[in-house]
C-alpha positions as CSV (number, residue, x, y, z in Angstrom):
1,V,6.9,-1.8,-38.2
2,T,5.6,-1.3,-41.8
3,P,1.9,0.8,-42.4
4,E,0.0,-2.4,-42.3
5,G,1.6,-3.8,-38.8
6,R,4.4,-6.2,-40.3
7,L,7.2,-6.2,-37.5
8,L,10.4,-5.5,-39.9
9,R,13.3,-5.0,-37.0
10,V,13.1,-6.0,-33.3
11,N,15.6,-5.8,-30.8
12,K,16.1,-8.6,-27.9
13,K,14.8,-6.0,-25.5
14,L,11.3,-6.0,-26.9
15,C,11.7,-10.3,-27.3
16,E,12.4,-10.3,-23.6
17,I,9.1,-8.5,-22.8
18,V,6.7,-10.1,-25.2
19,G,8.4,-13.5,-24.5
20,Y,9.0,-14.3,-28.2
21,S,12.5,-14.9,-30.0
22,E,13.3,-12.6,-32.9
23,A,12.5,-14.7,-35.8
24,E,9.1,-15.4,-34.3
25,L,8.8,-11.9,-33.7
26,L,9.3,-11.5,-37.8
27,N,6.9,-13.5,-38.5
28,L,4.0,-11.4,-36.8
29,T,2.3,-8.3,-37.0
30,F,1.9,-5.7,-33.7
31,Q,-1.6,-6.7,-33.9
32,D,-0.8,-10.4,-32.9
33,I,0.8,-8.8,-30.0
34,A,-2.0,-6.4,-28.5
35,H,-4.4,-7.0,-26.3
36,P,-7.6,-7.5,-28.3
37,D,-9.2,-4.8,-25.8
38,D,-6.8,-2.0,-27.0
39,L,-6.6,-3.0,-30.6
40,A,-9.2,-0.7,-31.9
41,A,-7.6,2.2,-30.2
42,D,-4.0,1.4,-31.6
43,L,-5.4,0.6,-35.4
44,A,-7.1,4.4,-35.1
45,E,-4.0,5.7,-34.2
46,V,-2.2,4.0,-37.1
47,E,-5.0,5.7,-39.6
48,R,-4.8,9.1,-38.1
49,M,-0.8,8.7,-38.5
50,K,-1.3,7.5,-42.5
51,A,-3.2,10.1,-43.2
52,G,-0.7,12.6,-41.7
53,A,-2.8,14.1,-39.1
54,S,0.3,13.0,-36.7
55,D,3.5,12.6,-36.5
56,R,3.9,10.8,-33.4
57,Y,1.7,9.8,-30.4
58,S,2.6,7.9,-27.4
59,V,0.2,5.8,-25.0
60,E,0.0,3.0,-22.1
61,R,-1.2,-0.5,-23.7
62,R,-1.6,-3.8,-22.9
63,Y,0.2,-6.1,-24.9
64,V,0.0,-10.4,-25.1
65,R,2.8,-12.3,-24.3
66,K,4.0,-16.0,-25.5
67,D,2.4,-17.4,-22.4
68,R,-0.9,-15.4,-22.9
69,S,-0.3,-13.7,-20.0
70,T,-0.6,-9.4,-19.7
71,I,1.5,-6.8,-19.5
72,W,1.5,-3.1,-19.0
73,V,3.8,-1.1,-22.2
74,S,4.2,2.5,-22.7
75,L,4.4,2.7,-26.4
76,T,5.7,6.0,-28.5
77,V,5.3,5.4,-32.0
78,S,6.5,8.1,-34.6
79,R,6.4,8.0,-38.8
80,V,9.4,7.8,-41.0
81,R,9.0,9.4,-44.4
82,D,11.4,7.9,-47.5
83,T,12.6,10.8,-49.6
84,S,9.7,11.7,-51.4
85,G,8.0,12.7,-48.2
86,R,5.7,9.3,-48.4
87,L,5.0,6.9,-45.5
88,K,8.3,4.5,-45.0
89,H,7.2,3.1,-41.8
90,F,6.7,3.2,-37.9
91,I,9.5,3.2,-35.1
92,S,7.9,2.1,-32.0
93,V,9.6,2.3,-28.8
94,V,8.6,0.1,-26.1
95,E,9.0,0.2,-22.2
96,D,7.3,-2.2,-20.0
97,I,6.0,-0.9,-17.3
98,T,3.8,-3.9,-15.7
99,D,5.1,-3.4,-12.0
100,R,4.7,0.2,-12.0
101,K,0.9,-0.5,-13.4
102,R,0.4,-3.3,-10.6
103,M,1.3,-0.9,-7.8
104,E,-0.9,2.0,-9.3
105,E,-3.4,-0.5,-9.4
106,E,-2.7,-1.5,-5.7
107,R,-2.0,1.7,-4.5
108,R,-5.3,2.6,-5.9
109,E,-7.0,-0.6,-4.0
110,Q,-5.9,0.7,-1.3
111,E,-7.0,4.0,-1.5
112,E,-10.8,2.9,-2.0
113,R,-10.6,0.6,1.0
114,T,-9.9,3.5,2.9
115,R,-12.1,5.9,1.7
116,F,-15.0,3.0,2.0
117,S,-13.5,2.9,5.7
118,L,-13.9,6.1,6.5
119,E,-17.4,6.8,5.0
120,A,-18.8,3.7,7.1
121,A,-17.3,4.9,9.9
122,N,-18.3,8.7,8.9
123,V,-15.0,10.0,9.4
124,G,-13.5,12.5,7.3
125,T,-9.7,13.4,7.0
126,W,-7.8,16.7,6.1
127,D,-4.1,18.0,6.0
128,W,-3.1,21.5,5.9
129,E,-0.3,23.7,4.7
130,V,1.0,26.1,7.2
131,S,3.2,28.3,4.8
132,T,0.4,28.0,1.8
133,G,-3.1,27.7,4.2
134,R,-4.3,25.3,1.5
135,V,-6.6,22.7,3.5
136,R,-7.3,19.3,1.2
137,W,-10.7,17.5,2.5
138,S,-11.3,14.1,2.1
139,R,-14.2,13.8,-0.2
140,N,-17.1,13.0,2.5
141,M,-15.2,15.5,4.7
142,E,-18.4,18.0,4.2
143,S,-21.0,15.0,4.7
144,V,-19.5,14.3,7.7
145,H,-19.8,17.5,9.1
146,G,-23.6,17.6,7.6
147,Q,-22.6,20.6,4.8
148,A,-22.9,20.3,1.3
149,P,-20.3,19.0,-1.1
150,G,-17.5,22.2,-2.1
151,S,-18.7,24.1,1.7
152,F,-15.2,24.1,2.5
153,G,-13.4,25.4,0.0
154,E,-9.8,24.9,0.2
155,S,-9.6,27.3,3.1
156,F,-9.5,26.6,7.1
157,D,-11.7,29.9,7.1
158,S,-14.6,28.6,5.5
159,F,-14.1,25.3,7.9
160,L,-13.9,27.8,10.8
161,Q,-17.6,29.6,9.5
162,G,-19.7,26.3,10.6
163,V,-18.1,25.7,13.8
164,F,-20.8,27.1,16.6
165,V,-19.6,30.4,17.8
166,E,-18.7,29.6,20.9
167,D,-16.9,26.8,20.4
168,R,-14.3,28.6,17.7
169,E,-12.1,30.0,20.3
170,N,-11.7,26.7,21.8
171,V,-10.5,24.8,18.4
172,M,-8.4,27.5,17.4
173,E,-6.2,27.4,20.8
174,Q,-5.9,24.0,20.5
175,I,-4.7,24.3,17.3
176,N,-2.1,26.9,18.3
177,L,-1.4,24.6,20.6
178,A,-0.2,21.8,18.6
179,L,1.6,24.3,16.4
180,S,3.6,25.9,19.0
181,G,5.2,22.6,19.9
182,K,2.3,19.9,21.2
183,G,2.5,18.4,18.1
184,K,-1.6,17.0,18.4
185,Y,-4.5,17.7,19.8
186,N,-8.0,16.4,20.3
187,V,-10.9,18.9,20.4
188,E,-14.8,18.5,20.4
189,Y,-16.9,21.2,18.6
190,R,-20.2,21.9,17.6
191,Q,-21.4,22.5,14.0
192,H,-24.0,24.4,12.0
193,R,-25.6,21.7,9.5
194,S,-27.5,22.6,6.9
195,D,-30.6,20.9,7.9
196,G,-30.4,23.7,10.8
197,S,-29.1,21.5,13.7
198,L,-26.1,21.7,15.4
199,G,-24.1,18.0,14.9
200,W,-21.4,17.1,17.6
201,M,-17.6,16.5,16.0
202,E,-14.4,15.2,17.7
203,A,-11.3,16.2,15.3
204,Q,-7.9,14.8,16.1
205,G,-5.1,16.2,14.3
206,R,-0.9,16.1,14.4
207,V,1.8,18.7,13.2
208,V,4.6,18.1,11.1
209,F,7.5,20.4,12.0
210,D,11.1,21.0,10.0
211,A,13.9,20.0,11.1
212,D,14.7,23.5,12.5
213,G,11.3,22.9,14.5
214,K,9.0,25.0,12.3
215,P,5.6,23.7,11.6
216,V,5.1,22.3,7.7
217,K,1.9,20.4,8.0
218,L,-0.9,19.6,10.1
219,F,-2.9,16.9,9.0
220,G,-6.3,14.8,10.9
221,I,-9.0,13.2,11.3
222,C,-12.9,15.0,12.0
223,A,-15.8,12.3,13.0
224,N,-19.3,12.8,13.9
225,I,-19.9,12.0,17.3
226,T,-23.5,13.6,17.1
227,E,-25.3,10.0,18.7
228,R,-22.9,9.8,21.1
229,R,-23.2,12.6,23.0
230,N,-26.8,12.5,22.7
231,A,-26.5,9.2,24.1
232,Q,-24.0,10.6,26.5
233,N,-26.8,13.7,27.6
234,A,-29.6,11.3,27.6
235,T,-27.6,9.1,30.2
236,A,-26.5,11.8,32.5
237,L,-29.9,13.0,32.5
238,L,-31.4,9.3,33.4
239,A,-28.4,9.1,36.4
240,S,-29.5,12.5,37.7
241,I,-33.1,11.6,37.7
242,V,-32.3,8.3,39.2
243,A,-30.1,9.9,41.9
244,S,-32.8,12.4,43.0
245,S,-35.4,10.3,42.7
246,D,-37.4,9.3,46.6
247,D,-38.2,6.0,45.0
248,A,-35.4,3.4,45.5
249,V,-34.3,2.5,42.1
250,I,-32.0,-0.5,42.1
251,S,-30.5,-2.4,38.8
252,K,-29.1,-5.9,38.8
253,T,-27.2,-8.3,36.0
254,L,-29.8,-11.4,34.9
255,G,-27.5,-13.2,37.4
256,G,-29.1,-11.1,40.2
257,M,-25.9,-9.0,41.2
258,I,-26.7,-5.6,42.2
259,T,-25.2,-3.1,39.7
260,S,-26.6,0.1,40.7
261,W,-27.9,1.6,44.1
262,N,-29.2,5.1,44.3
263,R,-29.7,7.4,47.4
264,S,-33.4,6.3,48.1
265,A,-32.2,2.6,48.3
266,E,-29.5,3.4,51.1
267,R,-32.4,5.5,52.9
268,L,-35.1,2.7,52.6
269,F,-33.0,-0.4,52.9
270,G,-30.1,0.7,55.4
271,Y,-26.9,-0.5,53.3
272,P,-24.6,2.2,51.8
273,S,-23.9,1.8,48.1
274,L,-20.3,0.6,48.2
275,E,-22.1,-1.9,50.8
276,A,-24.8,-3.0,48.2
277,I,-23.0,-2.3,44.6
278,G,-21.7,-6.7,44.0
279,Q,-24.1,-8.3,46.3
280,H,-26.9,-10.6,45.3
281,I,-30.4,-8.9,45.5
282,T,-31.3,-11.3,48.0
283,L,-29.1,-9.2,50.2
284,I,-32.8,-7.0,50.6
285,V,-34.9,-10.3,50.1
286,P,-36.7,-12.2,53.0
287,P,-35.4,-15.5,53.2
288,D,-39.4,-16.7,53.3
289,R,-39.6,-15.0,49.5
290,R,-36.4,-15.6,47.9
291,S,-37.8,-18.4,46.0
292,E,-39.8,-15.9,44.1
293,E,-37.0,-13.9,43.2
294,T,-35.2,-16.8,41.5
295,D,-38.1,-17.3,39.8
296,I,-38.4,-14.1,38.3
297,L,-34.6,-14.0,36.9
298,L,-34.9,-17.1,35.0
299,R,-38.1,-15.4,33.4
300,L,-35.9,-12.8,32.5
301,S,-33.1,-14.7,31.0
């Protein structure tokens, strides 16, 4: 390539990459096949070489083929001097890397989709190299635990310090069981959050063993289940209140089918819960009042 960009000599492979014949390329300049968005950067590199700032550069660039499609290439340009040391021409080595770039883009998009899904679900991921003790956390791992970015560092101990002290032993016990041969674990624990509250977390992990059965890596996910545990606790509390109430408490579907029946209902109506649940509410409504019950159900639905 001349210092001005005219192509002096090309091989068959370059013709295949850009889709031009040899004769066509020899009537073009590198500016003609460079992607418009990359041209300014290419020209800047050429000027640096002309000025003697460098003798060689390597970059990834886009080219525009004869059919106007865009390809990615790995481009290495070297400066050639004449016997007096003046710039004679450039030699460019071009490799088509379009497939590699496409796979990189697909992988990046997949990683972005996975990251978005994890963040939307409030789930973090991690993997722990057993031999070095180094842990890699997903970008949202600390936020899932209610901590500031960077709180966990790269060690398991830094994470463990935030686990509620009464739950640490159980967490370690489950991990050690997995490492000793069980191969996987599932544990719930409480986590100190930066706002001073306690959150509930659920961790699931698997162990990768080598050919000798030695643990190599542990990887898994952590999910914030605080809302679920709070709902479970609230439901359990409500169930306890209903069960111990002196009033008959009955629940039913909009169709009138009985779904729950507490002990006071058993005492008041004389039907054990096993007999009442699954029956229609008219089981306990006098025949002359059943039309009222039907009206109630219609209004509710």
